N, C-alpha and C positions, 0 to 999 in steps of 0.2 A: 614707613613710606619712604620709599627709598628712588631713586631716578638714576636708570641708567646714562652713565656717560657716554659720549659720540666713538669712545673706543674703549669701549667695557669688554667686549668679547675678543681682541685683538692681545698680542703676547705681549711684554711689557716692553720690549725693541720696538714693534709696530706701532702700540698705540702714543709712544715716545716720539718717534717721527712724527706720526699725522696730528701730533698737538704741536710739533715743532716747529713744520714748515711756516704756518700763518704767523706765529711770533717773532720769525727771522723776517719774514715781508714786510709785517709791518714797523719791525726797529727799522729796516731799509728805507721803509718810506718816511719816516721822522727825517731819517738823514737827507734826504731831498727838501724835505723844506729849509735846510741852513744853506743846501747848496744852491738854492732857486734864490733867496736872499741873495747870497755876497753875488753871484750873476749878474739881477736886475739891480743890484744898488752899485754895483760897479758901474754901471754905466749912467751915471748920474754925477757924482762929484768927489773929490776925495775925501771931503770932510765926512760926507755921506757917509762913505765907506768906512774911514775908521769908525766913527758912531756908532756905524750899526756893527763892527767887531768888539767893540768894547761893552755894550749895549750888551751883546749877546752872551761876553764870555759870564757879566754878571748876574745875567737872568739864567742861565743854564747853570752856575754854579748854586743858586736859589732853588730851583726847581727841581735838578740831578736831587740833591740833601732832602729837600721834601717829599718827593714822589718814593724815595728809598721808604720813609716814615711810614706813608701812604700805602705800601706794597708790604708792609706787617699782615694785612689783611690776606695775602695767598696763602699760606698756612693756616691762619686760623679757618680760612672759610674751606678747605681745603679739609681739613680733621673734622670738622663737624659735618662735611658731606660727607667722606668716607662713614662713618659712624653716622650716616642716614638722620643726622639732624638737623634738616631741610632748614626748619620755623629757624634755630637760632642761626644758621648761614645765614638768614635775610636780615634777621636783628642785628648782625655783625656787620652787615652791610650799612644798615643805618648807623649805628656808630663809626663806621670809617666815612661817611658823608660828613659829620660833626668834627670830625678830626679833618679831614681837608678843609673844610671851611675857616675850622681857629688858625692850619698851619696857613691857610693862602693870606687869613688878616696879617700875620706875623711876615709872612716873606713878601705881600706888597709893600706894605711898612717901610721895608730897611730899601725896597728899592725907589720909595720915591726920594731919599735923598744922596743922587749920586755924587754928590760931590766927597763924601764920604769914601765911596769905592773910588774915583777917580784919582783920589788924592795918593792911590797907589801907584799910578800913570806919569807923576810928573806932569810936567809943564804940558797943557792941553788947550789946544784953540779955543777960545770961548763961543765960537759959531761950532766945534765940536762937541763941548758940554750944555749946550743950549738942546744940540741936534740928541743925544744921550738922552738927557731931559724928559724930553717928548720919547722919545723910542721905548724908555722905560716905563713911562705914567700908561702908554699902549696896553703894554705887557704883564702891567701891575691889573688891569683889567683884562686881558685873556688869562693870570692863575689858577681862580679860582675854579674857572669850568674846565681846563689842563688838570686838576689836583681830584675834583671830581671826577671827572672820567678816566683816572687813574682809577679809583676804586670797581669802576664798571670791569674795566681791563683787569683787575684785579680776580675781581669775580668771575670775571669767565674763564682766566687763567684756574683757579683754584678748581672749576667745575670740567677741565678738558672742552670747553667750549670757544674755542680763540678764531674762527670762520670770521664769527660774524664781528669784530674787532677789526682781526684786516682789513675787509670789505669798507667797514667806515675810515680807517686809514687811508687806503689807494684811492676812497674819494672823495676824500679833505686835499689831495692832493690839486685834483682839480681847481677847486673853492680855493684855495690859493693862491696858485696861477691868475684866475680871474683877479681876484681881490691886490695882488701883487701886481699886478699891469693897469689896474684902476687907480690906486695911491700912489705907487711911487710915482708914476709919470704922470697922474691925472688924466681927468676926461671926466664928461657929463655932469658939468658944475663943480668938480673935485679938482682943486689945483693941486700939483703934483708937489708930494709931501716928501720922497725921499727915503731917505732909511724911516723916519716916522710914520711915513704908508706902510714900510713891511711890517712897522708894530700893531700899524691900525689890523693889516688883513690877517696877522693874525691872530688878532683878538677876533675879530669875525669868523675865522675859521676853528678858532677852538670853540666859541657856544653852537656852533652848527655840527661840530663830535658829538660835545655833549649832549645834544637835543636826539640825535640822532641813537647812540647810546640809551637814553632814558625810552626811548620809542623801543628799542632792540630788547630791553629790559620786558617791557613791557607785554612785547607779540611774540617772545619764542616760549615752547613750553617750558623749555630747563632753565628757563629765568625763575616764569614765571612759578614754577612747583616750589619754586624760594620765598613766596610771598616777599618780595623785599617791600619794606617801609623803610619811612626814616622814623619812626619813635622820637623817644624824648634822650636826651644825652642821659647814656648811666655813667659814672665815676669808675666804678669796678669795670667795666668795657673799657671805659678810655684808658686806665692805668695799661691793662694789658696789650692796649695797641700802641702805648706809649713803649712799656717794657720790652717787649719787642720789638718797636720800631726805629727809635732813637738808635741803637745800634749799626739797625740796618739803615739807618740814611748816613749815620756815621761811617759806615763801609764807603759806601754811594761814594760818600767825599772822596775819602782818606784815598781812592781809585782813582780818583779825576782829578783829584790834587796833585797827586804824583806827576802825572804827567805834566799837566798845567806848567807847573814848576818845573820839570826837567825841560820844557822847551824856553821858558826863561832864562833856566842857567843857560843852555847851549846855544844862545844867542850872541856870548862875547865869543864865539870861537867864528862871529863874521855873518854877512849876511847870506851868503851861500849857502852855509851851513845851516843855517835857520830855514831855509828852504829846505833843505833834505831834510832835515828833521820835520819841520812840517808832513811832508809825503808821508815818511815812515809813520808817523803817528798818526795820521791819518788812516793809512794801510791797515793798523795794527787794530784799532777802533771799527772798521769794517771788520776786517776779519774775527774779530770779538764775537759779534753778535751770533755768530756760528756757534762758538760751545754755550752762548747766553740762553739761545733760545732753547735748545737741548738738554740745557742744566736745570733750566725752568722749567718746560716740559717736566723733566723726570721729577724735578724736589715738587710740584702738585701732584704728582700719580703718587710719590711717597708718602706725604701726608694724608694723602685721602684714606693709602694703606694702614698709616699712623692713626688716625682717625676712626680705623675699623679693627682695631686693635690687631692686625694682622703683621705679626713683626716679619714674618717672614717673606711675604709677599713684600713689603715696604726694604728687607734687604735686599731681595732679587730683584725688584725695580731698578735701586738703586746702583747697582751692581752692573745695569745691563743699560744704566746710562752713563755710567762712567763709560762703558766699554767705547759708547758710542759716539762719547766727545771724544775719546781716544782717538779713534779710524777717524772724525772729523777732523782733529786736528793735525792729527798725521798727512792726511790728505792733502787738505793747506797749505800744509809747509815745502809740499812736493811741487805743487804749484805755484808758492812763491819762488821757488828755487828756480825751475824751468821757464817762468814767465815774467823774472828780474825786469829783462831789457824793457820787454811790451807794457808792464805797469808802470815804470817811470819814466817812457816814451808816454804817455794819457796822461803822463800829472804836467811834464814840464817839456819846454823846446828849449830850455837854458841850458847851455852844453856844461858850464859849473858846479851848477845844483845837480843836474842827470850823474854827474860823475860820482860824486859824493855821494848822493842817494843812494847809487849804484852800489857802491860800497856797504854804507850803511845796511844796504838791504840782506846783505850776508847773514846777519844775526836773527832777522826779521822769523824764518823758523822756529828758532829756541825762545824768542821770546814768546810769539803765539803761544807754543806748547806750554810752557810756563804758566801761561795767563791762561789759558784751556783748562790748566788744569786746580790753577786757584779758582776760578770760576765756579766748577763746580762740585767741587768739596764744599765752598761756602754756601750754593746754597740749598745741596743736600743737608746741611747741617741746619739751615732755615727752616726744613721742612719737620723739623723734630721742635722745632721753636728756641733754637740754640743759635742766639745772637752775640752777646754779648763778647763772651772767649773769640767768637772769629773775631770782633771787633776790634778787640784788643791783641791780638796775633797778628792783624792786617797793619797796626800802627806800627808793631815794632818790628815786620818783618816788609813791609812798602814803604811806609815813610823811614824808622829809623835805618835798616840795612841798604835798601833798595837807591830811596831819595837821597841823604844827609851823609851816606856810604860813598853813594856815586859822586856828589859835590864835595867830599874831600880828598875822594881819589883823582876826578877828573879838574879842579880848580881850586880845592882848598890845599895844607898841608901839606898833602900825598898826591899832590901833582905828579903825574908822571910815571908812576910805580907801578902801572898795569899797563902801560903805554907798549912794551912788546907782544903781550897778549893781546892788545885789542888792534894791535896791527895784525898781528898773524892770522886774528878772527875776521876784522874787516881790511885788509891791506886799502890803502888809500884815502883813510876815511878820517877825518879831526877825531884827533887823538881822547880831548876835551866828549866829545858826543858820543864817541864809541866807547868810552869809558863809562858814560852814562848808563847807556842800554847797557852793559853787560852787567853792569852793578841791577837795575832793573830785572834784568831776566834773574839773577840769584836772589832778588827780594822775592819776585813772582816765585819762584822754586820751594825757596825757605816756608814761604806762605803755605803753599800749598802741602808740603810735606809737612808741616806742623797742623793745618786744618784737615789733613784725613789722620793725620795719629787720635785727633780727636774724635772725628771720625767714627773710627773702629773703639773707640771707649764710648761711644754715647749706642754704638749697635750693640752691646753687652749690656744696656742696660733696660730693665723689663719694660715693654710698655703701660 
C-alpha cells in the first residue's frame, strides 16, 4: 500500500520548494517566540531580563541537542514511507514518542539544577538566580510537549506534508502573545510574574501545540494512512534511533556551541564589538533557515527514494537540492551586500555599534554561503542514515579549525597574525572579532568540503 505525497507528481526542484517554504515559515515563526519574550520581559525589570536571557540560553542548549536526537525519525520514517512500509513508519513514530519522553526526563532533570549552569556565569545576583530557577521550572514542564511535538514535525517532514505543522506554529504565536501579556504583566487574578511568566506562557503554548498536532494526525488522511500508534518500547528500535540520533544531536550542539562560544570570546573586544557581533550572529542565524529548509526538504525526499531503492532518483533529487541551496545562498549573499545599511539600521541606533556591525557584515555573504553548503551536505548524508562521520568531521572543522583556531589567532598565542587580511576584508572591524569570523568561515568551508567528499563516496554505494 502506498500513499502519494503532496509533491509526488512534480519535478524534484518544484517538490523541494513546495515542501521547503512551510518549513521556512515554521522556523521563522519559532524565532518570533524568542523576540517576543525579549521585547516584553524587557519592559519589566533588568533582573527579569537577565534571568530570561540566562534561562533561555540553558533551555536552548538542552532543547536543541535533544531535538537533534528526535529528528533521527525523519530519515527513518521517510525511508519506510518511500518503500511503502506505512505500518512500519507508524511504528517508528510510536518509538519516537518513547524516545522523546525519555529525553524529556533527562533534559528536565538537568534544568532543575540551575546552580550548576549558573556556576559558569560568575557572580549572579540572588534575585536573578531565583528568577532563573522559576523560569527553568516552567520550561522543564514545557520540554515533554516540545519534544513529542517534534516527533509530529519529523513525521510530517518525512512524508512531505509540512503545511499543517506550519499552520500550528503560526497559530501558536497568537497564543504565546496572549499568554505572555497575561503572565508577564499579570491580570485576571494572576500576579505579574516577569521572566517566570514568559516560561509559563511557553509551557501552556507548547502543550496547546501538541494537542493541535495530535488532532492533526488523527484527522488528516496522509497521517491516518500510517496507522500511527504508541505501542510498547522496542529495544531494537530504540537502538536504531539512538545510533542515528545521538550523532545528529551532537552535530546540532557543535553548531550552536561554536557560535555561542565565539560570542563569549568577542566580548573581549568591548561593549560595542559585542553588540555588533550579536547583530551579525543573529542575521546569520536568520539567513541559515533558508538553506536549512531547502536541505531538510531535499533530504526527506532523498530518503524516500532511498527507501524505494531508487538510487537514480535519490541522486538526482540530491543534486537538485544542492543547486537550489547554491542559488538561494547566492541571492541571500547579494541581498546582504546591497541592504547592509538598512539591515544595521533595523537592528540598532547606536552609532558605534552600527559602525562596527557594518564592517563585520562584509564577511556575512561568505559565512552564509559556506554555512549553506555545510548544511545541505550534512542533511543529505542523514538521508542515507549516515550521521556519525558528519559529527566527527564537524567537531574537527567547526570546533577545531573554526573555534579553537579562531581563538588561537584572535586572542591566543597567534594574536594578530591574520590582522592584515582581517582589515582588508572587513576594514574598521575589531581585529579579534573579524579573525573569529574568518576562521568560522574557514571551518564551515572545510566542513562542507569534507562532507561533500563523503557524500560522493556514499553515492557510489549500492542501496
